[in-house]
mmCIF file of the N, C-alpha and C atoms, coordinates in Angstrom:
data_MODEL
# 
_entry.id   MODEL 
# 
loop_
_atom_site.group_PDB 
_atom_site.id 
_atom_site.type_symbol 
_atom_site.label_atom_id 
_atom_site.label_alt_id 
_atom_site.label_comp_id 
_atom_site.label_asym_id 
_atom_site.label_entity_id 
_atom_site.label_seq_id 
_atom_site.pdbx_PDB_ins_code 
_atom_site.Cartn_x 
_atom_site.Cartn_y 
_atom_site.Cartn_z 
_atom_site.occupancy 
_atom_site.B_iso_or_equiv 
_atom_site.pdbx_formal_charge 
_atom_site.auth_seq_id 
_atom_site.auth_comp_id 
_atom_site.auth_asym_id 
_atom_site.auth_atom_id 
_atom_site.pdbx_PDB_model_num 
ATOM 1   N N  . MET A 1 1  ? 14.002 205.262 142.773 1.00 0.00 ? 1  MET A N  1 
ATOM 2   C CA . MET A 1 1  ? 15.429 205.537 142.834 1.00 0.00 ? 1  MET A CA 1 
ATOM 3   C C  . MET A 1 1  ? 15.718 204.888 144.201 1.00 0.00 ? 1  MET A C  1 
ATOM 4   N N  . ARG A 1 2  ? 16.535 203.930 144.200 1.00 0.00 ? 2  ARG A N  1 
ATOM 5   C CA . ARG A 1 2  ? 17.041 203.265 145.604 1.00 0.00 ? 2  ARG A CA 1 
ATOM 6   C C  . ARG A 1 2  ? 18.051 204.222 146.370 1.00 0.00 ? 2  ARG A C  1 
ATOM 7   N N  . MET A 1 3  ? 18.304 203.628 147.739 1.00 0.00 ? 3  MET A N  1 
ATOM 8   C CA . MET A 1 3  ? 19.006 204.646 148.733 1.00 0.00 ? 3  MET A CA 1 
ATOM 9   C C  . MET A 1 3  ? 20.557 204.921 148.353 1.00 0.00 ? 3  MET A C  1 
ATOM 10  N N  . SER A 1 4  ? 20.893 203.754 147.737 1.00 0.00 ? 4  SER A N  1 
ATOM 11  C CA . SER A 1 4  ? 22.529 203.979 147.129 1.00 0.00 ? 4  SER A CA 1 
ATOM 12  C C  . SER A 1 4  ? 22.698 205.066 146.143 1.00 0.00 ? 4  SER A C  1 
ATOM 13  N N  . GLN A 1 5  ? 21.593 204.810 145.341 1.00 0.00 ? 5  GLN A N  1 
ATOM 14  C CA . GLN A 1 5  ? 21.622 205.753 144.076 1.00 0.00 ? 5  GLN A CA 1 
ATOM 15  C C  . GLN A 1 5  ? 21.498 207.179 144.678 1.00 0.00 ? 5  GLN A C  1 
ATOM 16  N N  . ALA A 1 6  ? 20.410 207.411 145.438 1.00 0.00 ? 6  ALA A N  1 
ATOM 17  C CA . ALA A 1 6  ? 20.209 208.916 145.982 1.00 0.00 ? 6  ALA A CA 1 
ATOM 18  C C  . ALA A 1 6  ? 21.304 209.245 146.551 1.00 0.00 ? 6  ALA A C  1 
ATOM 19  N N  . LEU A 1 7  ? 22.076 208.419 147.222 1.00 0.00 ? 7  LEU A N  1 
ATOM 20  C CA . LEU A 1 7  ? 23.147 208.977 148.184 1.00 0.00 ? 7  LEU A CA 1 
ATOM 21  C C  . LEU A 1 7  ? 24.320 209.275 147.178 1.00 0.00 ? 7  LEU A C  1 
ATOM 22  N N  . ARG A 1 8  ? 24.731 208.473 146.286 1.00 0.00 ? 8  ARG A N  1 
ATOM 23  C CA . ARG A 1 8  ? 25.758 208.843 145.349 1.00 0.00 ? 8  ARG A CA 1 
ATOM 24  C C  . ARG A 1 8  ? 25.252 210.083 144.721 1.00 0.00 ? 8  ARG A C  1 
ATOM 25  N N  . LEU A 1 9  ? 23.991 210.113 144.331 1.00 0.00 ? 9  LEU A N  1 
ATOM 26  C CA . LEU A 1 9  ? 23.462 211.458 143.466 1.00 0.00 ? 9  LEU A CA 1 
ATOM 27  C C  . LEU A 1 9  ? 23.826 212.644 144.228 1.00 0.00 ? 9  LEU A C  1 
ATOM 28  N N  . LEU A 1 10 ? 23.450 212.467 145.631 1.00 0.00 ? 10 LEU A N  1 
ATOM 29  C CA . LEU A 1 10 ? 23.533 213.694 146.662 1.00 0.00 ? 10 LEU A CA 1 
ATOM 30  C C  . LEU A 1 10 ? 25.100 214.081 146.512 1.00 0.00 ? 10 LEU A C  1 
ATOM 31  N N  . SER A 1 11 ? 26.092 212.934 147.187 1.00 0.00 ? 11 SER A N  1 
ATOM 32  C CA . SER A 1 11 ? 27.410 213.516 147.314 1.00 0.00 ? 11 SER A CA 1 
ATOM 33  C C  . SER A 1 11 ? 27.942 214.050 146.117 1.00 0.00 ? 11 SER A C  1 
ATOM 34  N N  . GLY A 1 12 ? 27.640 213.213 145.154 1.00 0.00 ? 12 GLY A N  1 
ATOM 35  C CA . GLY A 1 12 ? 28.045 213.719 143.856 1.00 0.00 ? 12 GLY A CA 1 
ATOM 36  C C  . GLY A 1 12 ? 27.762 215.296 143.506 1.00 0.00 ? 12 GLY A C  1 
ATOM 37  N N  . SER A 1 13 ? 26.535 215.558 143.473 1.00 0.00 ? 13 SER A N  1 
ATOM 38  C CA . SER A 1 13 ? 26.041 216.845 142.936 1.00 0.00 ? 13 SER A CA 1 
ATOM 39  C C  . SER A 1 13 ? 26.676 217.706 144.133 1.00 0.00 ? 13 SER A C  1 
ATOM 40  N N  . VAL A 1 14 ? 26.895 217.715 145.286 1.00 0.00 ? 14 VAL A N  1 
ATOM 41  C CA . VAL A 1 14 ? 27.151 218.752 146.274 1.00 0.00 ? 14 VAL A CA 1 
ATOM 42  C C  . VAL A 1 14 ? 28.721 218.877 145.975 1.00 0.00 ? 14 VAL A C  1 
ATOM 43  N N  . LEU A 1 15 ? 29.389 217.738 145.646 1.00 0.00 ? 15 LEU A N  1 
ATOM 44  C CA . LEU A 1 15 ? 30.967 217.956 145.406 1.00 0.00 ? 15 LEU A CA 1 
ATOM 45  C C  . LEU A 1 15 ? 31.142 218.622 143.978 1.00 0.00 ? 15 LEU A C  1 
ATOM 46  N N  . LEU A 1 16 ? 30.146 218.195 143.055 1.00 0.00 ? 16 LEU A N  1 
ATOM 47  C CA . LEU A 1 16 ? 30.326 218.930 141.795 1.00 0.00 ? 16 LEU A CA 1 
ATOM 48  C C  . LEU A 1 16 ? 30.143 220.407 141.907 1.00 0.00 ? 16 LEU A C  1 
ATOM 49  N N  . PHE A 1 17 ? 29.224 220.793 142.525 1.00 0.00 ? 17 PHE A N  1 
ATOM 50  C CA . PHE A 1 17 ? 28.685 222.227 142.759 1.00 0.00 ? 17 PHE A CA 1 
ATOM 51  C C  . PHE A 1 17 ? 29.824 223.080 143.534 1.00 0.00 ? 17 PHE A C  1 
ATOM 52  N N  . VAL A 1 18 ? 30.335 222.444 144.569 1.00 0.00 ? 18 VAL A N  1 
ATOM 53  C CA . VAL A 1 18 ? 31.741 223.237 145.184 1.00 0.00 ? 18 VAL A CA 1 
ATOM 54  C C  . VAL A 1 18 ? 32.736 223.002 144.430 1.00 0.00 ? 18 VAL A C  1 
ATOM 55  N N  . PHE A 1 19 ? 32.991 222.147 143.674 1.00 0.00 ? 19 PHE A N  1 
ATOM 56  C CA . PHE A 1 19 ? 34.200 222.003 142.757 1.00 0.00 ? 19 PHE A CA 1 
ATOM 57  C C  . PHE A 1 19 ? 34.155 223.160 141.664 1.00 0.00 ? 19 PHE A C  1 
ATOM 58  N N  . ILE A 1 20 ? 32.885 223.445 140.950 1.00 0.00 ? 20 ILE A N  1 
ATOM 59  C CA . ILE A 1 20 ? 32.684 224.370 140.166 1.00 0.00 ? 20 ILE A CA 1 
ATOM 60  C C  . ILE A 1 20 ? 32.871 225.833 140.668 1.00 0.00 ? 20 ILE A C  1 
ATOM 61  N N  . PHE A 1 21 ? 32.261 225.817 141.838 1.00 0.00 ? 21 PHE A N  1 
ATOM 62  C CA . PHE A 1 21 ? 32.163 227.278 142.272 1.00 0.00 ? 21 PHE A CA 1 
ATOM 63  C C  . PHE A 1 21 ? 33.827 227.579 142.721 1.00 0.00 ? 21 PHE A C  1 
ATOM 64  N N  . GLY A 1 22 ? 34.384 226.675 142.978 1.00 0.00 ? 22 GLY A N  1 
ATOM 65  C CA . GLY A 1 22 ? 36.023 226.756 143.214 1.00 0.00 ? 22 GLY A CA 1 
ATOM 66  C C  . GLY A 1 22 ? 36.715 227.076 142.158 1.00 0.00 ? 22 GLY A C  1 
ATOM 67  N N  . ILE A 1 23 ? 36.344 226.431 141.134 1.00 0.00 ? 23 ILE A N  1 
ATOM 68  C CA . ILE A 1 23 ? 37.189 227.093 139.723 1.00 0.00 ? 23 ILE A CA 1 
ATOM 69  C C  . ILE A 1 23 ? 36.652 228.368 139.264 1.00 0.00 ? 23 ILE A C  1 
ATOM 70  N N  . TRP A 1 24 ? 35.206 228.693 139.426 1.00 0.00 ? 24 TRP A N  1 
ATOM 71  C CA . TRP A 1 24 ? 34.696 229.766 138.794 1.00 0.00 ? 24 TRP A CA 1 
ATOM 72  C C  . TRP A 1 24 ? 35.172 231.173 139.507 1.00 0.00 ? 24 TRP A C  1 
ATOM 73  N N  . HIS A 1 25 ? 35.672 231.069 140.734 1.00 0.00 ? 25 HIS A N  1 
ATOM 74  C CA . HIS A 1 25 ? 36.240 232.244 141.273 1.00 0.00 ? 25 HIS A CA 1 
ATOM 75  C C  . HIS A 1 25 ? 37.679 231.704 141.945 1.00 0.00 ? 25 HIS A C  1 
ATOM 76  N N  . SER A 1 26 ? 38.616 232.649 141.685 1.00 0.00 ? 26 SER A N  1 
ATOM 77  C CA . SER A 1 26 ? 39.921 232.250 142.161 1.00 0.00 ? 26 SER A CA 1 
ATOM 78  C C  . SER A 1 26 ? 40.118 232.658 143.447 1.00 0.00 ? 26 SER A C  1 
ATOM 79  N N  . ASP A 1 27 ? 39.383 233.397 143.980 1.00 0.00 ? 27 ASP A N  1 
ATOM 80  C CA . ASP A 1 27 ? 39.511 233.799 145.483 1.00 0.00 ? 27 ASP A CA 1 
ATOM 81  C C  . ASP A 1 27 ? 38.361 233.207 146.366 1.00 0.00 ? 27 ASP A C  1 
ATOM 82  N N  . VAL A 1 28 ? 38.369 231.878 146.272 1.00 0.00 ? 28 VAL A N  1 
ATOM 83  C CA . VAL A 1 28 ? 37.348 231.081 147.086 1.00 0.00 ? 28 VAL A CA 1 
ATOM 84  C C  . VAL A 1 28 ? 37.695 231.347 148.499 1.00 0.00 ? 28 VAL A C  1 
ATOM 85  N N  . TRP A 1 29 ? 36.576 231.369 149.134 1.00 0.00 ? 29 TRP A N  1 
ATOM 86  C CA . TRP A 1 29 ? 36.297 231.589 150.616 1.00 0.00 ? 29 TRP A CA 1 
ATOM 87  C C  . TRP A 1 29 ? 36.830 230.157 151.197 1.00 0.00 ? 29 TRP A C  1 
ATOM 88  N N  . TRP A 1 30 ? 37.434 230.422 152.269 1.00 0.00 ? 30 TRP A N  1 
ATOM 89  C CA . TRP A 1 30 ? 38.108 229.158 152.853 1.00 0.00 ? 30 TRP A CA 1 
ATOM 90  C C  . TRP A 1 30 ? 37.024 228.260 153.299 1.00 0.00 ? 30 TRP A C  1 
ATOM 91  N N  . PHE A 1 31 ? 35.830 228.586 153.643 1.00 0.00 ? 31 PHE A N  1 
ATOM 92  C CA . PHE A 1 31 ? 34.743 227.571 153.994 1.00 0.00 ? 31 PHE A CA 1 
ATOM 93  C C  . PHE A 1 31 ? 34.532 226.577 153.019 1.00 0.00 ? 31 PHE A C  1 
ATOM 94  N N  . TRP A 1 32 ? 34.424 226.967 151.654 1.00 0.00 ? 32 TRP A N  1 
ATOM 95  C CA . TRP A 1 32 ? 34.379 226.062 150.578 1.00 0.00 ? 32 TRP A CA 1 
ATOM 96  C C  . TRP A 1 32 ? 35.504 224.978 150.243 1.00 0.00 ? 32 TRP A C  1 
ATOM 97  N N  . LYS A 1 33 ? 36.678 225.254 150.536 1.00 0.00 ? 33 LYS A N  1 
ATOM 98  C CA . LYS A 1 33 ? 37.526 224.350 150.662 1.00 0.00 ? 33 LYS A CA 1 
ATOM 99  C C  . LYS A 1 33 ? 37.299 223.471 151.694 1.00 0.00 ? 33 LYS A C  1 
ATOM 100 N N  . LEU A 1 34 ? 37.024 223.772 152.911 1.00 0.00 ? 34 LEU A N  1 
ATOM 101 C CA . LEU A 1 34 ? 36.890 222.969 153.966 1.00 0.00 ? 34 LEU A CA 1 
ATOM 102 C C  . LEU A 1 34 ? 35.884 221.970 153.965 1.00 0.00 ? 34 LEU A C  1 
ATOM 103 N N  . PHE A 1 35 ? 34.700 222.562 153.193 1.00 0.00 ? 35 PHE A N  1 
ATOM 104 C CA . PHE A 1 35 ? 33.569 221.787 152.755 1.00 0.00 ? 35 PHE A CA 1 
ATOM 105 C C  . PHE A 1 35 ? 33.787 220.610 152.032 1.00 0.00 ? 35 PHE A C  1 
ATOM 106 N N  . ILE A 1 36 ? 34.511 220.717 150.792 1.00 0.00 ? 36 ILE A N  1 
ATOM 107 C CA . ILE A 1 36 ? 35.178 219.655 150.073 1.00 0.00 ? 36 ILE A CA 1 
ATOM 108 C C  . ILE A 1 36 ? 35.821 218.679 150.956 1.00 0.00 ? 36 ILE A C  1 
ATOM 109 N N  . VAL A 1 37 ? 36.637 219.276 151.787 1.00 0.00 ? 37 VAL A N  1 
ATOM 110 C CA . VAL A 1 37 ? 37.405 218.321 152.556 1.00 0.00 ? 37 VAL A CA 1 
ATOM 111 C C  . VAL A 1 37 ? 36.527 217.391 153.495 1.00 0.00 ? 37 VAL A C  1 
ATOM 112 N N  . PHE A 1 38 ? 35.612 218.215 153.866 1.00 0.00 ? 38 PHE A N  1 
ATOM 113 C CA . PHE A 1 38 ? 34.698 217.510 154.959 1.00 0.00 ? 38 PHE A CA 1 
ATOM 114 C C  . PHE A 1 38 ? 33.911 216.390 154.193 1.00 0.00 ? 38 PHE A C  1 
ATOM 115 N N  . MET A 1 39 ? 33.465 216.883 153.182 1.00 0.00 ? 39 MET A N  1 
ATOM 116 C CA . MET A 1 39 ? 32.586 215.795 152.111 1.00 0.00 ? 39 MET A CA 1 
ATOM 117 C C  . MET A 1 39 ? 33.189 214.611 151.900 1.00 0.00 ? 39 MET A C  1 
ATOM 118 N N  . ALA A 1 40 ? 34.587 214.765 151.447 1.00 0.00 ? 40 ALA A N  1 
ATOM 119 C CA . ALA A 1 40 ? 35.423 213.649 151.261 1.00 0.00 ? 40 ALA A CA 1 
ATOM 120 C C  . ALA A 1 40 ? 35.631 212.898 152.261 1.00 0.00 ? 40 ALA A C  1 
ATOM 121 N N  . LEU A 1 41 ? 35.938 213.500 153.445 1.00 0.00 ? 41 LEU A N  1 
ATOM 122 C CA . LEU A 1 41 ? 36.519 212.690 154.562 1.00 0.00 ? 41 LEU A CA 1 
ATOM 123 C C  . LEU A 1 41 ? 35.250 211.948 155.155 1.00 0.00 ? 41 LEU A C  1 
ATOM 124 N N  . ASN A 1 42 ? 33.964 212.579 155.140 1.00 0.00 ? 42 ASN A N  1 
ATOM 125 C CA . ASN A 1 42 ? 32.519 211.913 155.448 1.00 0.00 ? 42 ASN A CA 1 
ATOM 126 C C  . ASN A 1 42 ? 32.447 210.523 154.503 1.00 0.00 ? 42 ASN A C  1 
ATOM 127 N N  . GLN A 1 43 ? 32.601 210.845 153.138 1.00 0.00 ? 43 GLN A N  1 
ATOM 128 C CA . GLN A 1 43 ? 32.408 209.700 152.529 1.00 0.00 ? 43 GLN A CA 1 
ATOM 129 C C  . GLN A 1 43 ? 33.280 208.485 152.627 1.00 0.00 ? 43 GLN A C  1 
ATOM 130 N N  . ILE A 1 44 ? 34.747 208.801 153.141 1.00 0.00 ? 44 ILE A N  1 
ATOM 131 C CA . ILE A 1 44 ? 35.613 207.879 153.401 1.00 0.00 ? 44 ILE A CA 1 
ATOM 132 C C  . ILE A 1 44 ? 35.477 207.132 154.529 1.00 0.00 ? 44 ILE A C  1 
ATOM 133 N N  . GLN A 1 45 ? 34.911 207.880 155.783 1.00 0.00 ? 45 GLN A N  1 
ATOM 134 C CA . GLN A 1 45 ? 34.559 207.068 156.881 1.00 0.00 ? 45 GLN A CA 1 
ATOM 135 C C  . GLN A 1 45 ? 33.548 206.423 156.887 1.00 0.00 ? 45 GLN A C  1 
ATOM 136 N N  . SER A 1 46 ? 32.385 206.780 156.000 1.00 0.00 ? 46 SER A N  1 
ATOM 137 C CA . SER A 1 46 ? 31.153 206.039 155.803 1.00 0.00 ? 46 SER A CA 1 
ATOM 138 C C  . SER A 1 46 ? 31.436 204.720 155.171 1.00 0.00 ? 46 SER A C  1 
ATOM 139 N N  . ALA A 1 47 ? 32.712 204.696 154.360 1.00 0.00 ? 47 ALA A N  1 
ATOM 140 C CA . ALA A 1 47 ? 32.864 203.250 153.849 1.00 0.00 ? 47 ALA A CA 1 
ATOM 141 C C  . ALA A 1 47 ? 33.448 202.382 154.746 1.00 0.00 ? 47 ALA A C  1 
ATOM 142 N N  . PHE A 1 48 ? 34.011 202.855 155.972 1.00 0.00 ? 48 PHE A N  1 
ATOM 143 C CA . PHE A 1 48 ? 34.532 201.914 156.885 1.00 0.00 ? 48 PHE A CA 1 
ATOM 144 C C  . PHE A 1 48 ? 33.485 201.727 158.095 1.00 0.00 ? 48 PHE A C  1 
ATOM 145 N N  . THR A 1 49 ? 32.712 202.523 158.273 1.00 0.00 ? 49 THR A N  1 
ATOM 146 C CA . THR A 1 49 ? 31.994 202.476 159.580 1.00 0.00 ? 49 THR A CA 1 
ATOM 147 C C  . THR A 1 49 ? 30.592 202.142 159.114 1.00 0.00 ? 49 THR A C  1 
ATOM 148 N N  . ASN A 1 50 ? 30.069 202.308 157.943 1.00 0.00 ? 50 ASN A N  1 
ATOM 149 C CA . ASN A 1 50 ? 28.724 202.019 157.292 1.00 0.00 ? 50 ASN A CA 1 
ATOM 150 C C  . ASN A 1 50 ? 27.758 202.925 158.065 1.00 0.00 ? 50 ASN A C  1 
ATOM 151 N N  . TRP A 1 51 ? 28.161 204.207 158.248 1.00 0.00 ? 51 TRP A N  1 
ATOM 152 C CA . TRP A 1 51 ? 27.286 205.207 158.586 1.00 0.00 ? 51 TRP A CA 1 
ATOM 153 C C  . TRP A 1 51 ? 27.564 206.405 158.067 1.00 0.00 ? 51 TRP A C  1 
ATOM 154 N N  . CYS A 1 52 ? 26.372 206.818 157.473 1.00 0.00 ? 52 CYS A N  1 
ATOM 155 C CA . CYS A 1 52 ? 26.515 208.443 156.848 1.00 0.00 ? 52 CYS A CA 1 
ATOM 156 C C  . CYS A 1 52 ? 25.267 209.142 157.347 1.00 0.00 ? 52 CYS A C  1 
ATOM 157 N N  . PRO A 1 53 ? 25.413 210.399 157.774 1.00 0.00 ? 53 PRO A N  1 
ATOM 158 C CA . PRO A 1 53 ? 24.314 211.220 158.027 1.00 0.00 ? 53 PRO A CA 1 
ATOM 159 C C  . PRO A 1 53 ? 23.505 211.727 157.036 1.00 0.00 ? 53 PRO A C  1 
ATOM 160 N N  . ALA A 1 54 ? 23.841 211.579 155.741 1.00 0.00 ? 54 ALA A N  1 
ATOM 161 C CA . ALA A 1 54 ? 22.853 211.868 154.624 1.00 0.00 ? 54 ALA A CA 1 
ATOM 162 C C  . ALA A 1 54 ? 21.682 210.669 154.445 1.00 0.00 ? 54 ALA A C  1 
ATOM 163 N N  . ILE A 1 55 ? 22.028 209.379 155.066 1.00 0.00 ? 55 ILE A N  1 
ATOM 164 C CA . ILE A 1 55 ? 21.220 208.475 154.924 1.00 0.00 ? 55 ILE A CA 1 
ATOM 165 C C  . ILE A 1 55 ? 20.113 208.730 155.759 1.00 0.00 ? 55 ILE A C  1 
ATOM 166 N N  . ASN A 1 56 ? 20.174 209.419 156.922 1.00 0.00 ? 56 ASN A N  1 
ATOM 167 C CA . ASN A 1 56 ? 18.888 209.674 157.687 1.00 0.00 ? 56 ASN A CA 1 
ATOM 168 C C  . ASN A 1 56 ? 18.238 210.613 156.964 1.00 0.00 ? 56 ASN A C  1 
ATOM 169 N N  . MET A 1 57 ? 18.708 211.577 156.611 1.00 0.00 ? 57 MET A N  1 
ATOM 170 C CA . MET A 1 57 ? 17.983 212.599 155.650 1.00 0.00 ? 57 MET A CA 1 
ATOM 171 C C  . MET A 1 57 ? 17.144 212.062 154.839 1.00 0.00 ? 57 MET A C  1 
ATOM 172 N N  . LEU A 1 58 ? 17.688 211.037 153.838 1.00 0.00 ? 58 LEU A N  1 
ATOM 173 C CA . LEU A 1 58 ? 17.202 210.299 152.773 1.00 0.00 ? 58 LEU A CA 1 
ATOM 174 C C  . LEU A 1 58 ? 16.159 209.556 153.195 1.00 0.00 ? 58 LEU A C  1 
ATOM 175 N N  . LYS A 1 59 ? 16.270 208.941 154.519 1.00 0.00 ? 59 LYS A N  1 
ATOM 176 C CA . LYS A 1 59 ? 15.119 208.271 155.158 1.00 0.00 ? 59 LYS A CA 1 
ATOM 177 C C  . LYS A 1 59 ? 13.934 209.051 155.317 1.00 0.00 ? 59 LYS A C  1 
ATOM 178 N N  . LYS A 1 60 ? 14.000 209.984 155.791 1.00 0.00 ? 60 LYS A N  1 
ATOM 179 C CA . LYS A 1 60 ? 12.844 211.060 156.095 1.00 0.00 ? 60 LYS A CA 1 
ATOM 180 C C  . LYS A 1 60 ? 12.326 211.377 154.833 1.00 0.00 ? 60 LYS A C  1 
ATOM 181 N N  . LEU A 1 61 ? 12.965 211.547 153.640 1.00 0.00 ? 61 LEU A N  1 
ATOM 182 C CA . LEU A 1 61 ? 12.267 212.003 152.610 1.00 0.00 ? 61 LEU A CA 1 
ATOM 183 C C  . LEU A 1 61 ? 11.691 210.665 151.869 1.00 0.00 ? 61 LEU A C  1 
ATOM 184 N N  . ARG A 1 62 ? 11.773 209.578 152.499 1.00 0.00 ? 62 ARG A N  1 
ATOM 185 C CA . ARG A 1 62 ? 11.072 208.385 152.131 1.00 0.00 ? 62 ARG A CA 1 
ATOM 186 C C  . ARG A 1 62 ? 11.556 207.734 150.942 1.00 0.00 ? 62 ARG A C  1 
ATOM 187 N N  . ILE A 1 63 ? 12.968 207.956 150.741 1.00 0.00 ? 63 ILE A N  1 
ATOM 188 C CA . ILE A 1 63 ? 13.488 207.302 149.814 1.00 0.00 ? 63 ILE A CA 1 
ATOM 189 C C  . ILE A 1 63 ? 13.810 205.614 149.978 1.00 0.00 ? 63 ILE A C  1 
ATOM 190 N N  . GLN A 1 64 ? 13.456 204.868 149.035 1.00 0.00 ? 64 GLN A N  1 
ATOM 191 C CA . GLN A 1 64 ? 13.463 203.394 149.314 1.00 0.00 ? 64 GLN A CA 1 
ATOM 192 C C  . GLN A 1 64 ? 14.720 202.903 149.497 1.00 0.00 ? 64 GLN A C  1 
ATOM 193 N N  . GLU A 1 65 ? 14.908 202.079 150.492 1.00 0.00 ? 65 GLU A N  1 
ATOM 194 C CA . GLU A 1 65 ? 16.334 201.456 150.780 1.00 0.00 ? 65 GLU A CA 1 
ATOM 195 C C  . GLU A 1 65 ? 16.688 200.118 149.974 1.00 0.00 ? 65 GLU A C  1 
ATOM 196 N N  . ASP A 1 66 ? 17.897 200.059 149.787 1.00 0.00 ? 66 ASP A N  1 
ATOM 197 C CA . ASP A 1 66 ? 18.329 198.723 149.029 1.00 0.00 ? 66 ASP A CA 1 
ATOM 198 C C  . ASP A 1 66 ? 17.943 197.594 149.862 1.00 0.00 ? 66 ASP A C  1 
ATOM 199 N N  . CYS A 1 67 ? 17.791 196.446 148.935 1.00 0.00 ? 67 CYS A N  1 
ATOM 200 C CA . CYS A 1 67 ? 17.465 195.092 149.747 1.00 0.00 ? 67 CYS A CA 1 
ATOM 201 C C  . CYS A 1 67 ? 18.705 194.669 150.049 1.00 0.00 ? 67 CYS A C  1 
# 
């Protein structure tokens, strides 16, 4: 698995988990709503700055980078 694939898998999985949790309970704690906003804003800023904190974590897990 390449870095870009792992990054997409990680971000998609987290957003899906939080989204399902938000639907499952109608009285969602405000933290989960802010967490979704944070994840979305982080993905947007990484598109412009080419920097994402999750990449540092994936490098420590020795995920192979794209060429």
